N, C-alpha and C positions, 0 to 999 in steps of 0.2 A: 415467212414473217406474217403473212395475212392470217393464217389459221390461228396461231396463238393470240393474235390481237382480237380476232373474232370471238374466241373462247373467253378472253378477259372481259370484253365488252358485254357479252351475254351474262357472265357471272356477276358483273356490277349491276346490270339491269335487273336480273332475277333477285339477287340478294337485296338490292335497294328497294324494289317494289314490293316483294313478297315477304321480306324479313325485317328490314330496318324500319319502314314506315309502320307496320302493325306493332312492332316491339316498342318503339318510342311512343306511339300514341296510346297504347293500351296497357302495357305491362309496368308493374312497379319495378324499382331498381334491382332487387335481387333476381327477379325473373329475367330482366333485361340482360344482366351480366351472365346468367346461365344460358340464355338464348344466343349469346355471341359465339359460343363454342360450336353449336351445330351450324350456325350461319357461316362461320369460317371454314368448317369442313365442307359445306355445300359449295362455297366459292372455290376452294381448292380442288374439289372433285370436278367441277365444271372446267377449270383451267387445265387440269392434267388428264382429261378424259381420253385423249388419243394415246397416251403412253400406257395407261393401265385401265382399259375399258371396263373389264369385269369388276375390279376393285372399286373404281370410282362410281360405277352404277350402284353397287351395294352401299357404298359410303353415302352417296347423295340420297338414296332411298331411306336409309336408317336415320340420317340427320334430319331429313324432312319430316319423317314420322315423329322423331323426338321433339322437333320444333312444334309440331301440331299438338303433341301431348302437353308441352309446356305452354302452349297457346302464345307462342312468339312468332309464328309465321302463318301465312295464308297461301303458301306455295302449293298449287295443285299437282305436285309431282312433276313440275316442268323441269326442274334441275335433274331429276332422275331420268326423265325422257331425253334430255340433252346429252347426258352421259351414256345412255343406252344406244343412241344412234350408231356410233362407230362399232359397237359390239354387234349390233344387228346387221350392219353392212358386212362385217367380217365373217359372220357365221350364218349368213342368210340361207345358203343352200342346205346346211345341215339341220336347220331348225324349222323348216316348213311343215313337216309332219307333226312335230311337237306343238307348234302354234295352231295348226288345224285341229288337233285333238283337244287342246285347251279351249279353243273357241267353241267347239262343239259341246264340251262339258259345261262351260259357262252359259251358253245359249240354252242348253237343256235345263239348267238349274233356274233360270230366270222365270218368273211367273208369266204364264200365257194369258192373253186377254180373256179367254174363256174362264179362267180361274179367278178373275178379279171382279169385285163388286163395289159399287159406290155406296158408302155409308157416311152420312153427315158431311157430304162434299169431299170425302177422301176416298181414294182407291185403296181397297184392302183385299188381301187374299181371303179365300173362303175359310181357311184355317184360323186366321186371326179374328174373323167375325164372331166365331163361337166364343172367343175369350172376352168379347165386349159385352 
């Protein structure tokens, strides 16, 4: 009984803070109506995350992305992370190598401090300095 209640409270908090407030304060009524669908999908995904962890993680991620495109949410993928946790716990042993490889790829792709230069108070990569 405690777990479903926790998921429901988390869904209300995330949707209330990151979806409802930005939508009501900034969006015109057509966008507000269109934004209610991904908000409902996000809430449902957060509530049912333990039953279908893979599907709810995808649904929350896509709904949050669509909410960002419509500019009706400010969710920093917190809902997707909430849904991802049971999936990560369930498959932790099988995904360590994949996560390590992905972390290495992303770390290798990030600009190194030696490749950054400060131009007009902004940090830029050397490649983009040539374009300015």
